[in-house]
FIKOL-61317 format. One line per 3 residues: for each residue y, z, x of N, C-alpha, C. Coordinates in nm, 3 decimals, padded with zeros to 5 digits. Layout:
Y,Z,X,Y,Z,X,Y,Z,X  ...
//
This chain:
01.264,-00.382,03.516,01.284,-00.460,03.396,01.177,-00.568,03.382  01.150,-00.645,03.487,01.051,-00.752,03.477,00.911,-00.697,03.459  00.884,-00.578,03.512,00.753,-00.515,03.492,00.734,-00.481,03.345
00.838,-00.431,03.279,00.830,-00.398,03.137,00.810,-00.523,03.052  00.876,-00.632,03.089,00.861,-00.758,03.016,00.718,-00.809,03.031  00.667,-00.806,03.153,00.530,-00.851,03.177,00.430,-00.765,03.100
00.452,-00.635,03.099,00.366,-00.544,03.024,00.370,-00.576,02.875  00.490,-00.596,02.823,00.506,-00.630,02.681,00.440,-00.761,02.645  00.455,-00.862,02.732,00.391,-00.991,02.707,00.239,-00.979,02.712
00.189,-00.895,02.801,00.044,-00.873,02.810,-00.009,-00.813,02.682  00.061,-00.714,02.629,00.020,-00.651,02.503,00.025,-00.753,02.389  00.131,-00.833,02.386,00.144,-00.935,02.283,00.031,-01.036,02.291
-00.006,-01.077,02.411,-00.115,-01.172,02.429,-00.248,-01.114,02.382  -00.275,-00.989,02.416,-00.399,-00.924,02.372,-00.402,-00.915,02.220  -00.289,-00.875,02.159,-00.282,-00.864,02.013,-00.305,-01.000,01.948
-00.247,-01.105,02.004,-00.265,-01.240,01.950,-00.411,-01.284,01.959  -00.474,-01.258,02.072,-00.615,-01.294,02.089,-00.704,-01.219,01.991  -00.676,-01.090,01.971,-00.752,-01.012,01.873,-00.734,-01.069,01.733
-00.610,-01.100,01.697,-00.581,-01.154,01.565,-00.654,-01.287,01.546  -00.644,-01.375,01.644,-00.710,-01.505,01.632,-00.861,-01.489,01.623  -00.916,-01.393,01.693,-01.059,-01.366,01.683,-01.099,-01.324,01.544
-01.017,-01.239,01.480,-01.046,-01.196,01.344,-01.035,-01.311,01.246  -00.931,-01.392,01.259,-00.909,-01.501,01.165,-01.016,-01.608,01.180  -01.048,-01.647,01.301,-01.144,-01.756,01.317,-01.286,-01.714,01.287
-01.317,-01.585,01.294,-01.453,-01.539,01.267,-01.470,-01.482,01.128  -01.369,-01.489,01.044,-01.372,-01.419,00.917,-01.479,-01.468,00.821  -01.524,-01.590,00.831,-01.624,-01.637,00.736,-01.755,-01.676,00.804
-01.768,-01.647,00.931,-01.891,-01.682,01.002,-01.995,-01.572,00.983  -02.118,-01.605,01.014,-02.222,-01.504,01.005,-02.207,-01.404,01.118  -02.268,-01.289,01.100,-02.266,-01.187,01.203,-02.367,-01.223,01.311
-02.362,-01.158,01.427,-02.456,-01.191,01.534,-02.603,-01.173,01.494  -02.629,-01.092,01.394,-02.767,-01.072,01.351,-02.813,-01.182,01.256  -02.725,-01.279,01.229,-02.762,-01.389,01.142,-02.742,-01.361,00.995
-02.675,-01.252,00.963,-02.653,-01.218,00.823,-02.535,-01.297,00.769  -02.566,-01.394,00.688,-02.462,-01.477,00.629,-02.500,-01.514,00.488  -02.415,-01.591,00.422,-02.443,-01.633,00.285,-02.582,-01.696,00.270
-02.651,-01.653,00.165,-02.785,-01.703,00.137,-02.896,-01.616,00.193  -02.865,-01.532,00.290,-02.965,-01.442,00.350,-02.979,-01.318,00.262  -03.095,-01.255,00.267,-03.116,-01.130,00.195,-03.049,-01.017,00.271
-02.972,-00.936,00.201,-02.905,-00.822,00.264,-03.010,-00.715,00.298  -03.013,-00.668,00.421,-03.111,-00.564,00.458,-03.089,-00.437,00.376  -03.198,-00.383,00.326,-03.189,-00.258,00.251,-03.159,-00.144,00.349
-03.097,-00.041,00.298,-03.068,00.077,00.380,-03.063,00.200,00.292  -03.074,00.315,00.356,-03.059,00.444,00.288,-02.957,00.524,00.367  -02.853,00.569,00.298,-02.749,00.652,00.359,-02.710,00.764,00.264
-02.646,00.866,00.318,-02.602,00.979,00.237,-02.460,00.960,00.187  -02.439,01.006,00.062,-02.305,01.011,00.006,-02.232,01.130,00.068  -02.106,01.146,00.034,-02.029,01.258,00.087,-02.083,01.393,00.040
-02.155,01.392,-00.071,-02.215,01.517,-00.121,-02.358,01.538,-00.071  -02.410,01.442,00.008,-02.543,01.457,00.065,-02.656,01.388,-00.009  -02.625,01.323,-00.120,-02.727,01.249,-00.195,-02.764,01.122,-00.119
-02.894,01.090,-00.113,-02.939,00.969,-00.045,-02.936,00.852,-00.144  -02.873,00.743,-00.100,-02.857,00.623,-00.182,-02.908,00.504,-00.101  -02.975,00.412,-00.169,-03.017,00.290,-00.099,-02.954,00.169,-00.165
-02.938,00.064,-00.089,-02.882,-00.060,-00.144,-02.969,-00.111,-00.258  -03.100,-00.098,-00.245,-03.191,-00.150,-00.348,-03.174,-00.077,-00.482  -03.114,00.041,-00.481,-03.085,00.112,-00.607,-02.990,00.031,-00.695
-02.917,-00.060,-00.634,-02.813,-00.135,-00.706,-02.857,-00.278,-00.738  -02.986,-00.309,-00.721,-03.038,-00.441,-00.756,-03.005,-00.466,-00.903  -02.963,-00.587,-00.935,-02.922,-00.620,-01.072,-02.771,-00.614,-01.089
-02.701,-00.568,-00.986,-02.554,-00.562,-00.988,-02.500,-00.643,-00.871  -02.376,-00.687,-00.885,-02.305,-00.747,-00.773,-02.246,-00.632,-00.693  -02.275,-00.628,-00.563,-02.236,-00.513,-00.480,-02.148,-00.559,-00.364
-02.042,-00.486,-00.344,-01.958,-00.505,-00.225,-01.994,-00.393,-00.129  -02.053,-00.428,-00.015,-02.080,-00.330,00.091,-01.967,-00.347,00.192  -01.885,-00.243,00.202,-01.767,-00.247,00.288,-01.780,-00.145,00.400
-01.777,-00.193,00.524,-01.778,-00.104,00.640,-01.633,-00.076,00.678  -01.598,00.050,00.689,-01.459,00.090,00.708,-01.453,00.223,00.783  -01.332,00.269,00.812,-01.310,00.401,00.871,-01.175,00.453,00.822
-01.165,00.583,00.809,-01.041,00.644,00.758,-00.924,00.625,00.853  -00.950,00.602,00.981,-00.844,00.585,01.081,-00.801,00.440,01.098  -00.866,00.348,01.030,-00.843,00.203,01.046,-00.734,00.155,00.949
-00.616,00.112,01.000,-00.507,00.071,00.910,-00.544,-00.040,00.812  -00.610,-00.150,00.852,-00.645,-00.251,00.751,-00.744,-00.200,00.647  -00.832,-00.108,00.689,-00.928,-00.049,00.595,-00.853,00.033,00.490
-00.759,00.113,00.536,-00.680,00.197,00.446,-00.597,00.111,00.350  -00.551,-00.003,00.402,-00.467,-00.091,00.322,-00.544,-00.159,00.209  -00.672,-00.193,00.231,-00.748,-00.263,00.128,-00.809,-00.169,00.023
-00.816,-00.041,00.050,-00.880,00.053,-00.043,-00.815,00.057,-00.182  -00.681,00.057,-00.194,-00.623,00.055,-00.330,-00.664,-00.069,-00.409  -00.676,-00.184,-00.342,-00.722,-00.305,-00.410,-00.866,-00.287,-00.456
-00.952,-00.235,-00.369,-01.091,-00.211,-00.406,-01.100,-00.115,-00.525  -01.018,-00.011,-00.522,-01.017,00.087,-00.632,-00.982,00.018,-00.764  -00.878,-00.064,-00.762,-00.834,-00.133,-00.884,-00.940,-00.231,-00.932
-00.996,-00.310,-00.841,-01.098,-00.410,-00.877,-01.225,-00.341,-00.929  -01.262,-00.231,-00.867,-01.380,-00.157,-00.912,-01.362,-00.107,-01.056  -01.248,-00.047,-01.083,-01.222,00.004,-01.218,-01.222,-00.109,-01.322
-01.175,-00.225,-01.283,-01.167,-00.338,-01.375,-01.303,-00.402,-01.403  -01.393,-00.405,-01.302,-01.517,-00.481,-01.315,-01.646,-00.398,-01.316  -01.637,-00.267,-01.305,-01.760,-00.187,-01.297,-01.845,-00.199,-01.423
-01.784,-00.217,-01.538,-01.860,-00.229,-01.662,-01.929,-00.365,-01.675  -01.893,-00.458,-01.586,-01.955,-00.591,-01.586,-02.065,-00.601,-01.481  -02.100,-00.488,-01.420,-02.209,-00.488,-01.323,-02.164,-00.499,-01.179
-02.046,-00.448,-01.147,-01.995,-00.451,-01.010,-01.996,-00.311,-00.951  -02.043,-00.300,-00.828,-02.045,-00.173,-00.757,-01.989,-00.191,-00.616  -01.934,-00.083,-00.563,-01.888,-00.083,-00.425,-01.961,00.029,-00.351
-02.014,-00.005,-00.235,-02.070,00.094,-00.143,-01.982,00.087,-00.018  -01.896,00.186,-00.004,-01.803,00.192,00.110,-01.870,00.274,00.220  -01.913,00.207,00.325,-01.986,00.272,00.433,-01.888,00.311,00.544
-01.861,00.441,00.553,-01.766,00.489,00.653,-01.834,00.500,00.789  -01.766,00.449,00.890,-01.815,00.460,01.027,-01.750,00.576,01.102  -01.676,00.660,01.030,-01.615,00.778,01.091,-01.724,00.866,01.151
-01.692,00.937,01.258,-01.791,01.024,01.323,-01.802,01.159,01.253  -01.706,01.191,01.167,-01.707,01.318,01.094,-01.680,01.293,00.947  -01.740,01.372,00.861,-01.725,01.354,00.717,-01.591,01.409,00.665
-01.531,01.504,00.734,-01.409,01.569,00.684,-01.292,01.473,00.659  -01.256,01.385,00.754,-01.145,01.293,00.726,-01.177,01.195,00.613  -01.303,01.164,00.597,-01.344,01.072,00.489,-01.326,01.141,00.355
-01.373,01.265,00.345,-01.355,01.341,00.220,-01.208,01.355,00.185  -01.126,01.381,00.286,-00.982,01.397,00.264,-00.923,01.266,00.212  -00.958,01.154,00.273,-00.908,01.023,00.232,-00.950,00.992,00.088
-01.076,01.013,00.058,-01.128,00.985,-00.076,-01.056,01.068,-00.182  -01.034,01.195,-00.151,-00.965,01.284,-00.246,-00.819,01.241,-00.263  -00.750,01.216,-00.154,-00.608,01.177,-00.160,-00.587,01.047,-00.237
-00.681,00.954,-00.228,-00.664,00.823,-00.290,-00.741,00.806,-00.422  -00.808,00.911,-00.466,-00.878,00.906,-00.593,-00.985,00.799,-00.599  -01.060,00.784,-00.490,-01.166,00.683,-00.484,-01.283,00.729,-00.571
-01.325,00.642,-00.665,-01.434,00.680,-00.755,-01.564,00.604,-00.727  -01.558,00.502,-00.643,-01.681,00.431,-00.610,-01.757,00.508,-00.502  -01.879,00.466,-00.475,-01.968,00.538,-00.384,-01.924,00.520,-00.239
-01.907,00.633,-00.170,-01.873,00.634,-00.028,-01.990,00.694,00.047  -02.035,00.621,00.148,-02.151,00.662,00.227,-02.110,00.683,00.372  -02.188,00.764,00.443,-02.163,00.787,00.585,-02.266,00.708,00.666
-02.217,00.620,00.752,-02.304,00.538,00.836,-02.378,00.627,00.936  -02.503,00.592,00.961,-02.582,00.665,01.060,-02.584,00.591,01.194  -02.508,00.484,01.204,-02.505,00.403,01.326,-02.606,00.290,01.322
-02.716,00.313,01.254,-02.821,00.211,01.246,-02.783,00.100,01.148  -02.720,00.138,01.036,-02.687,00.039,00.933,-02.580,-00.057,00.984  -02.475,-00.004,01.045,-02.371,-00.093,01.099,-02.426,-00.183,01.208
-02.522,-00.133,01.283,-02.587,-00.214,01.386,-02.672,-00.324,01.322  -02.750,-00.290,01.221,-02.833,-00.387,01.150,-02.748,-00.498,01.091  -02.631,-00.462,01.040,-02.541,-00.559,00.978,-02.453,-00.631,01.081
-02.465,-00.594,01.208,-02.391,-00.663,01.314,-02.242,-00.641,01.310  -02.199,-00.523,01.270,-02.056,-00.494,01.256,-01.990,-00.494,01.393  -01.888,-00.579,01.407,-01.813,-00.589,01.532,-01.669,-00.543,01.517
-01.621,-00.538,01.395,-01.483,-00.498,01.370,-01.471,-00.443,01.229  -01.365,-00.368,01.208,-01.341,-00.308,01.077,-01.210,-00.359,01.020  -01.205,-00.374,00.890,-01.315,-00.366,00.794,-01.400,-00.493,00.796
-01.524,-00.477,00.756,-01.614,-00.591,00.734,-01.683,-00.569,00.600  -01.683,-00.673,00.518,-01.739,-00.663,00.384,-01.846,-00.769,00.361  -01.947,-00.730,00.283,-02.054,-00.819,00.241,-02.058,-00.816,00.089
-02.038,-00.930,00.026,-02.052,-00.940,-00.119,-02.194,-00.986,-00.145  -02.267,-00.907,-00.225,-02.411,-00.929,-00.244,-02.439,-00.953,-00.392  -02.521,-01.054,-00.422,-02.549,-01.088,-00.561,-02.652,-00.993,-00.623
-02.680,-01.016,-00.749,-02.769,-00.929,-00.827,-02.913,-00.928,-00.774  -02.950,-01.031,-00.698,-03.084,-01.040,-00.641,-03.091,-00.992,-00.497  -02.980,-00.942,-00.443,-02.978,-00.889,-00.307,-02.947,-00.991,-00.199
-02.899,-01.109,-00.239,-02.862,-01.210,-00.141,-02.712,-01.202,-00.111  -02.679,-01.228,00.014,-02.538,-01.224,00.057,-02.466,-01.348,00.005  -02.356,-01.323,-00.065,-02.272,-01.431,-00.116,-02.161,-01.465,-00.018
-02.105,-01.361,00.046,-01.992,-01.381,00.135,-01.986,-01.268,00.237  -01.944,-01.303,00.359,-01.917,-01.205,00.464,-01.769,-01.218,00.497  -01.699,-01.105,00.500,-01.555,-01.109,00.527,-01.521,-01.008,00.635
-01.474,-01.056,00.750,-01.425,-00.970,00.856,-01.274,-00.962,00.840  -01.222,-00.841,00.829,-01.080,-00.822,00.803,-01.060,-00.786,00.657  -00.935,-00.768,00.619,-00.904,-00.730,00.481,-00.959,-00.835,00.384
-01.021,-00.786,00.278,-01.084,-00.874,00.178,-00.989,-00.884,00.058  -00.880,-00.954,00.077,-00.777,-00.966,-00.026,-00.820,-01.052,-00.144  -00.915,-01.144,-00.120,-00.958,-01.236,-00.225,-01.081,-01.186,-00.302
-01.110,-01.057,-00.294,-01.231,-01.002,-00.356,-01.234,-01.029,-00.507  -01.123,-01.013,-00.575,-01.125,-01.032,-00.720,-01.151,-01.178,-00.756  -01.092,-01.270,-00.683,-01.116,-01.413,-00.706,-01.263,-01.446,-00.688
-01.324,-01.390,-00.582,-01.467,-01.415,-00.558,-01.554,-01.352,-00.667  -01.518,-01.233,-00.710,-01.595,-01.165,-00.815,-01.600,-01.245,-00.944  -01.489,-01.306,-00.978,-01.484,-01.385,-01.101,-01.587,-01.498,-01.100
-01.621,-01.549,-00.981,-01.720,-01.655,-00.969,-01.862,-01.604,-00.992  -01.886,-01.477,-00.956,-02.023,-01.428,-00.949,-02.060,-01.326,-01.058  -01.964,-01.277,-01.133,-01.997,-01.180,-01.239,-02.026,-01.251,-01.371
//
């Protein structure tokens, strides 16, 4: 009995430390120094259909670059919000580039189809997430029309619509 209690408390402690790490780091810059005011590094990645897309293709628009995975519960939870916000603001110059860190394209295609995702979904090559200093999922970068980072968000980006209203 006491071994089970100790095991349970250990798991609870680890979960609490992980949670506190996400909360306290949610607005800080990434280890690569990518934070508000910095220019977002350009990249080229493939869409689910194999088309090559670069971040610079979206210059002149406000872009949300979201690093996520189909197996990540918080990532899955924020996608309906992103879908709704994208549909509402795309005509005002808002785009989403959802960069999947999944190792296979099949679960990503399945997720996109099941949830009716209409914004651009890209497959990470490992280099882009490294360049952006991704340490946890989801991680989002809100980028202005000139390619500068407005906000970095580690964890669910629930306030995305409030932030968009400031920048669109």
